[in-house]
KELUMMAR-80868 format. One line per 10 residues: for each residue x, y, z of N, C-alpha, C. Coordinates in pm, whole numbers, plus 50000, padded with zeros to 5 digits. Atoms other than C-alpha are relative to their C-alpha. Layout:
# residues N
X Y Z X Y Z X Y Z ~ ... .
# end
This chain:
# residues 121
50044 49867 49959 85901 24069 62755 50072 50105 49916 ~ 49945 49894 50084 85955 24380 62542 50069 50105 50088 ~ 49928 49897 49925 86220 24620 62672 49951 50138 49960 ~ 50039 49862 50029 86124 24985 62702 50122 50090 50013 ~ 49891 49902 49993 86341 25295 62675 50014 50058 50139 ~ 50000 49941 49867 86258 25386 63035 49941 50139 50001 ~ 50060 49867 50011 86093 25705 62911 49848 49987 50010 ~ 50144 50003 49979 85737 25773 63027 49936 50118 49928 ~ 50068 49898 50078 85511 25964 62789 49857 50014 50052 ~ 50137 49970 49958 85192 26132 62913 49923 50053 49880 .
50085 49963 50112 84927 26150 62640 49871 50059 50055 ~ 50118 49931 49948 84647 26401 62705 49908 50038 49883 ~ 50098 49973 50105 84344 26400 62476 49866 49946 50047 ~ 50132 50048 49957 83971 26369 62537 49941 49897 49904 ~ 50049 50100 50096 83926 26146 62231 50076 49869 50017 ~ 49940 50131 49977 83986 25780 62302 50077 49950 49877 ~ 49934 50049 50121 84078 25708 61938 50139 50062 49984 ~ 49868 49934 50010 84365 25961 61947 50092 49944 50108 ~ 49918 50058 49891 84488 25832 62286 50048 49861 49960 ~ 49965 50137 50040 84483 25476 62149 50105 50001 49889 .
49903 49989 50109 84667 25572 61827 50137 50037 50055 ~ 49873 49955 49946 84936 25758 62019 50059 49897 50096 ~ 49952 50103 49907 84960 25490 62288 50064 49884 49923 ~ 49945 50108 50082 85012 25221 62024 50132 50042 49936 ~ 49878 49949 50064 85271 25437 61845 50116 50003 50100 ~ 49893 49988 49902 85471 25512 62160 50040 49863 50054 ~ 49969 50135 49951 85446 25154 62290 50083 49923 49898 ~ 49926 50068 50108 85565 25019 61953 50145 50049 49996 ~ 49866 49941 50002 85863 25256 61977 50069 49991 50136 ~ 49938 50038 49873 85942 25122 62326 49998 50108 50108 .
50021 49904 49893 85816 25410 62539 49890 49946 50092 ~ 50109 50029 49908 85606 25361 62850 49897 50111 49984 ~ 50108 49905 50027 85269 25535 62826 49906 50009 50119 ~ 50108 49975 49906 85024 25692 63066 49908 50099 49931 ~ 50096 49917 50072 84706 25866 62951 49908 50077 50094 ~ 50096 49917 49928 84476 26144 63067 49896 50051 49902 ~ 50110 49951 50084 84140 26268 62936 49996 50151 49986 ~ 50004 49853 50003 84199 26638 63010 50118 50055 50081 ~ 49888 49936 49933 84445 26889 63154 50000 49983 50150 ~ 50009 50015 49854 84320 26861 63511 50050 49862 50042 .
49955 50137 49971 84371 26484 63510 50151 49988 49977 ~ 49856 50004 50029 84716 26533 63354 50081 50063 50114 ~ 49930 49937 49888 84821 26773 63633 50002 49910 50123 ~ 50004 50094 49888 84708 26520 63892 50105 49889 49982 ~ 49900 50104 50029 84927 26257 63724 50140 50055 50021 ~ 49867 49941 49992 85226 26493 63703 50042 50031 50144 ~ 49965 49979 49858 85207 26558 64078 50061 49874 50061 ~ 49956 50128 49943 85283 26188 64137 50100 49924 49915 ~ 49911 50074 50091 85486 26075 63836 50092 50096 49927 ~ 49904 49923 50077 85795 26201 63660 49996 49950 49856 .
50013 50039 50141 85732 26196 63285 50116 50057 49919 ~ 49894 49956 50090 85983 26233 63003 49947 50089 49888 ~ 50062 49924 50109 85737 26391 62756 49851 50009 50025 ~ 50145 49982 49997 85386 26532 62747 49956 50039 49860 ~ 50061 49962 50127 85178 26543 62432 49853 50026 50029 ~ 50135 49960 49962 84851 26733 62466 49922 50062 49886 ~ 50094 49939 50093 84551 26825 62258 49963 50138 50052 ~ 50046 49867 49960 84408 27177 62265 49863 49994 50066 ~ 50139 49994 49953 84031 27136 62302 49963 49879 50083 ~ 50040 50106 49907 83938 26933 62609 49914 50063 50110 .
50080 49947 49889 83686 26969 62892 50086 50020 50125 ~ 49940 49971 49870 83783 27098 63240 50125 50088 49992 ~ 49881 49919 50021 84124 27231 63129 50057 49968 49863 ~ 49949 50028 50134 84244 27273 62772 50152 49990 49999 ~ 49856 50024 50013 84593 27206 62642 50086 50121 50028 ~ 49921 49879 49977 84714 27566 62650 50002 50033 50150 ~ 50004 49979 49854 84599 27609 63012 50093 49901 50070 ~ 49914 50103 49942 84778 27283 63094 50147 50038 49985 ~ 49861 49961 50025 85103 27402 62935 50039 50117 50091 ~ 49972 49885 49914 85084 27734 63123 50022 49955 50145 .
49987 50050 49861 85031 27553 63457 50131 49924 50019 ~ 49876 50078 49990 85320 27314 63392 50120 50094 50006 ~ 49888 49906 50002 85553 27604 63312 50002 50086 50127 ~ 50004 49927 49872 85433 27795 63622 50063 49919 50112 ~ 49942 50088 49898 85541 27493 63830 50146 49967 49969 ~ 49859 50021 50040 85882 27497 63651 50035 49853 49980 ~ 49971 50140 50030 85853 27133 63547 50085 49993 49873 ~ 49914 50012 50118 86142 27052 63310 49952 49886 49910 ~ 50068 50104 50076 85921 26859 63071 49983 50044 49856 ~ 50027 49967 50139 85931 26861 62691 49851 49982 49972 .
50144 50002 50027 85580 26938 62564 49975 50015 49850 ~ 50049 49988 50137 85420 26877 62225 49851 50035 50009 ~ 50140 49963 50010 85093 27063 62167 49947 49954 49866 ~ 50059 50043 50127 84854 26937 61900 49856 50048 49991 ~ 50136 49950 50022 84533 27063 61746 49962 49982 49854 ~ 50048 50002 50139 84316 27041 61436 50005 50141 49941 ~ 49984 49862 50046 84349 27420 61417 50147 50037 50012 ~ 49860 49960 49990 84681 27590 61355 50017 50095 50118 ~ 49981 49924 49875 84741 27704 61713 50146 49995 50045 ~ 49858 50012 49967 85120 27674 61694 50048 50118 50084 .
49953 49881 49928 85186 28033 61808 49948 49999 50144 ~ 50059 50000 49867 84948 28000 62103 50067 49895 50090 ~ 49935 50105 49922 85103 27672 62218 50143 50040 50036 ~ 49861 49963 49974 85459 27800 62183 50010 50116 50099 ~ 50001 49889 49903 85379 28124 62366 49967 49952 50140 ~ 50037 50055 49870 85226 27920 62647 50117 49923 50063 ~ 49884 50072 49948 85553 27726 62678 50024 49862 49941 ~ 49976 50130 50066 85519 27418 62456 50129 50010 49918 ~ 49875 50005 50076 85836 27309 62279 49978 49971 49852 ~ 50028 50044 50136 85678 27162 61965 49849 50006 49976 .
50141 49999 50036 85348 27165 61777 49975 49902 49887 ~ 50044 50092 50105 85169 26900 61569 49861 50043 49953 ~ 50130 49968 50059 84886 26999 61336 49932 49869 49962 ~ 50076 50121 50033 84622 26724 61319 49931 50018 49866 ~ 49939 50132 49984 84603 26511 61117 50150 50008 49972 ~ 49855 49996 50015 84975 26443 61145 50050 49862 49958 ~ 49935 50124 50040 85209 26180 61010 50076 49943 50120 ~ 49924 50063 49892 85351 25932 61257 50150 50010 49975 ~ 49858 49979 50031 85683 25970 61075 50046 50138 50047 ~ 49968 49866 49951 85674 26342 61156 50016 49997 50152 .
49991 50012 49855 85609 26260 61521 50129 49928 50039 ~ 49877 50074 49970 85895 26009 61518 50123 50089 49983 ~ 49886 49909 50018 86132 26275 61384 50006 50102 50114 ~ 50002 49912 49883 86022 26508 61667 50061 49931 50120 ~ 49945 50076 49887 86103 26237 61919 50151 49990 49990 ~ 49855 50004 50019 86449 26207 61769 50062 50132 50047 ~ 49948 49869 49956 86501 26581 61825 49993 50015 50152 ~ 50020 49984 49856 86365 26566 62179 50095 49911 50081 ~ 49927 50097 49920 86552 26256 62296 50138 49964 49945 ~ 49867 50036 50052 86871 26257 62089 50104 50012 50111 .
49900 50006 49892 87164 26170 62304 50137 50006 49944 .
# end
């Protein structure tokens, strides 16, 4: 059995291919993964689970990534958040309360360096 870091990452994206890529990446790096298709589903998950990191896309049905970040910050959840988009929406994500931003397409090495910054001990 593969040991995990004990950190649970919530991946929020409406595209299955992106969720799968990120899930494989995080699993390979020994993180536990949970996935949501949109912001509303992610909020439902966060009401019941304590996550160590949230990574969210911008454009999704029902609730987009920026709305999700705003809601999480309104609830004062101490959760590191990475926003991601194919458009350069860094300012919008950071103003909403995200901690980091990834411009798609991104390098998995870049994401790994972000994780080092987020989880360095």
